[in-house]
LUMLOVEX-398440 format. One record per residue (C-alpha): residue number from 0; x, y, z; residue in one letter. Coordinates in pm, 1 decimal. Each point is the difference from the previous one (the first is absolute). Example, Ala and Ser with C-alpha at 12.3 -4.5 7.8 and 13.67 -1.06 7.14 Angstrom:
<pts>
PT, vexti, X, Y, Z, seza
PT, 0, 1230.0, -450.0, 780.0, a
PT, 1, 137.0, 344.0, -66.0, s
</pts>
This chain:
<pts>
PT, vexti, X, Y, Z, seza
PT, 0, -852.8, 3963.4, 7719.3, m
PT, 1, 306.5, -40.5, -182.4, l
PT, 2, -197.9, -49.8, -330.7, q
PT, 3, 96.8, 371.3, -178.3, p
PT, 4, 304.2, 27.1, 158.5, s
PT, 5, 191.3, -272.6, -203.4, p
PT, 6, -171.3, 65.4, -343.8, r
PT, 7, 116.4, 383.1, 42.0, r
PT, 8, 328.6, -130.3, 17.4, l
PT, 9, -11.2, -169.5, -339.4, g
PT, 10, -71.9, -359.5, 222.0, a
PT, 11, -118.3, -289.4, -193.1, h
PT, 12, -258.3, -195.8, 132.6, q
PT, 13, -63.7, -321.0, -183.8, p
PT, 14, -384.6, -134.1, 3.6, q
PT, 15, -75.3, -287.8, 57.8, r
PT, 16, -61.2, -214.6, -306.7, s
PT, 17, 275.8, -234.4, -54.3, g
PT, 18, 247.9, 312.3, -181.5, a
PT, 19, 225.0, 60.0, 351.1, v
PT, 20, 273.5, -224.7, -200.2, q
PT, 21, -39.4, 303.0, -272.7, a
PT, 22, 28.6, 244.9, 243.0, a
PT, 23, 279.0, -91.2, 170.1, i
PT, 24, 239.8, -66.8, -288.6, a
PT, 25, -74.0, 390.3, -96.5, d
PT, 26, 68.7, 109.3, 326.8, l
PT, 27, 340.9, -191.2, 8.5, t
PT, 28, 24.3, 198.2, -349.2, r
PT, 29, -131.6, 251.8, 82.7, r
PT, 30, 315.2, 41.0, 315.1, v
PT, 31, 264.2, -157.0, -196.5, r
PT, 32, -38.4, 268.0, -273.8, d
PT, 33, -182.3, 286.5, 115.0, e
PT, 34, 98.3, 25.1, 368.3, g
PT, 35, -286.7, -7.7, 142.9, v
PT, 36, -77.1, -102.5, 325.6, t
PT, 37, -183.1, -335.7, 152.9, a
PT, 38, -171.3, -88.6, 360.4, v
PT, 39, -106.2, -325.1, 31.4, i
PT, 40, -261.2, -99.6, 241.6, f
PT, 41, 91.3, -358.7, 64.2, p
PT, 42, -430.5, -72.3, 99.4, e
PT, 43, -81.3, 49.9, -338.6, g
PT, 44, -328.1, 168.7, 122.6, t
PT, 45, -190.3, 127.5, 270.7, r
PT, 46, -109.8, -199.0, 260.2, s
PT, 47, -427.8, 43.3, 112.2, k
PT, 48, 114.2, -15.9, 409.3, t
PT, 49, 302.3, 171.0, -0.6, g
PT, 50, 225.1, -334.7, 61.5, a
PT, 51, 311.7, -22.1, -174.9, m
PT, 52, -9.4, -272.2, -325.2, k
PT, 53, 263.5, -196.1, -99.9, p
PT, 54, 268.1, 111.9, -187.8, f
PT, 55, 2.2, -12.2, -372.8, k
PT, 56, 332.2, 7.9, -151.2, t
PT, 57, -75.1, -152.9, -375.5, g
PT, 58, 49.6, 399.7, -98.7, g
PT, 59, 313.7, 88.4, 216.6, l
PT, 60, 185.0, -292.2, -100.7, k
PT, 61, -86.2, 147.4, -402.0, e
PT, 62, 68.0, 324.0, 70.2, l
PT, 63, 343.0, -50.9, 220.9, v
PT, 64, 102.9, -263.3, -316.6, r
PT, 65, -89.2, 306.9, -253.6, g
PT, 66, 83.4, 312.3, 111.6, a
PT, 67, 286.2, 173.7, 262.6, p
PT, 68, -143.3, -30.7, 328.3, t
PT, 69, 47.0, 251.5, 334.4, r
PT, 70, -125.7, -26.3, 293.4, s
PT, 71, -24.1, 214.7, 252.9, s
PT, 72, -139.4, -30.2, 416.0, s
PT, 73, -184.0, 341.4, -37.7, r
</pts>
């Protein structure tokens, strides 16, 4: 249900082939240079049971280091 909507908004969903770091670097560049908005889902993937998985912080750390950030509670 969530999959079509992000793609329509221009979201990038990296494949699980090891290219995730390159995708994060590209997203960081696009946020900084083109002003696109980044949304990070901290679990990194869906779980089969719906239970929350541990958060992954690497993508967020890289994004914060390379691009201006703004948080929102909405």
